[in-house]
N, C-alpha and C positions, 0 to 999 in steps of 0.2 A: 722251392721252398728253401729259406737260410736255414743253415746248419741250427743256428739258436733257435728256430722256431720248431723245428724237426725234433731236437734233443729234450726240449720241453714236454712232449709227448710221451715221453718215457715214464712221466709219474701217473699217466691215465690207469684207470683201473681196467681197461680191456688190454693194455699192455701187459699189465702185471699178471693177468690171467695168461695171456699167451706165452710170459717169460715161464711162469712156474709150470705150464704145459711141456716146454721144451725140456726143462730140466729135469723133469719127471721121467721123458723120453728117453733122455739120454744117462739115467741114472746118477744124476748130479754128478757127473764125469766128464772130463775136459775131452772133446773127440779128438783133437792133436794129439797129446802127450798122456792120456790117460790119469791126468791128476784129479784127485778129490778132495784136497785138503785146502785149496788155494780160494782165493777170491770166485766166483762163476759169473760168467758175462753169455747173451744170447747174441750171438752174432749173425748178422744179414749175410747170405753168400753174396747176394745181388740186391741193387736197389731201381724202385721204377718210381718213376715221375708220381707225383698227386696220389703214391698210396701210403696210409699211415703205416706204423710198424708192426702194428695186429693184424694188419690186413694180407699180410704173407702166408704163402700155405708151409706147414710144419717142415716140409723139405727145403725149404729157403732161408732155414734157422737152424743152428746148432749151436751147442755149448762149448764154450771155450773157457780156459783158465785166463784171468787176467793177464799173465804173461804172454801167452800165444795169441792173446786177443789184440794187445797192443802190438805185439810183433806182427801180425797179419796185416792191420794198418798202415804199420811203419814200413813194411819191404814189399807189400803186394805190387805195386806199379815197378818196382825196380826188378822183382822175379819175372814178371809180364814182360818187361824188356829184355830181360836176360833170355826167355824162352824165345822170342821174338828173334832175338840175336843169333842164336844157335839155329834154328830153323833158316835163317838166312846164309849162315855159314855152310850149312849142311846141302845147300843149292834146293832147298823145299821153296818150290814157286806158289803162288798166291791159291792155285787151282787145289794143291795138297792140302794147305791149310786151311782150304773150305771143305775138304772132303772130311779132314779131322774133326773140324768143328760139328760136321752133318755126325759122324760115327758118336761123338760126345752124345749129342742132342738126341739121336736115336737111344742109345742107351740110359739116357736120363729119362726119356719118356717111357721107356719099358721098365722103367726099376731097375735096371742091371747095375747102376753106379748108385745115383740118387744119395742116398743116406750111407751109403757104405762106401764114397767117394774117396775118403780118407783111406781106408783099408787098400782099395783099388789102385789107388795110385801109389801107394807104399809096394804093394806085391809088384806093380808093374815096375818100379825103380829099381827093386831086387833083380827083377827078370833081366832088366837090361845092363843091369852090372854084372851079374853071373855070366862069364864067358861060355858055358857050357850052352847056357838058354841063346845068348847071342847068335851063337855059331849056328845053332838050331834052327831060329828065325831065319837066318841069313839063306840056310838050305831052302826051308821051307818056301821063302820068296821066290828063290831060282826056281823050284818046281814049279811052284803058280804060275811064274812066266812061261816057262817052258811048256805047261801044258795050255796057256791062253794062245800061245804060238803055234801050237800044233792044231788048236780048235780054228784058229783063224786060218790054217792052212788046208783043213779040212772043208771048211766053208767055201775057198775058192775052187777047190777041186770039184765041189758038187755043184757050183755056178757057173763051171766051164771056164773061168777065167784064171788062167795058167799064167799071167803075166807075171815075172818077176820083178819086185821091190814095191808092191801093190799092198 
């Protein structure tokens, strides 16, 4: 569907009703910056082919002020590219990226992040930039790896397979 045709649906009463529902749910506040005085817009977190704007679940829609909404559309692709480049530089393979997607899907499906995603990722950003947390995360990961190694060794011992390097 062409953008012009889709944009024409913004005047549809079904969209206007859905839009008001989202504004009210979000207490007429931008979900990114907390602004209440700027012009507000309802932002689709994603789009699906052949779906009208009002057919989306409320969890796929958020209130943004005009500045955040324009910024989201202007910089989204650039930000996605940046994240992928950083994952590559860190040596993160496609399997790990896929696992991250599965974890996010799991969290979304169970309501762990959903409408709280902005707060979740802000907290995550703080956690990873906090030196003490980053150190404890690395220590926890090392402990996890050591426990998995011990479990594998114990399993090998139970099965009678004591060959080195397996």
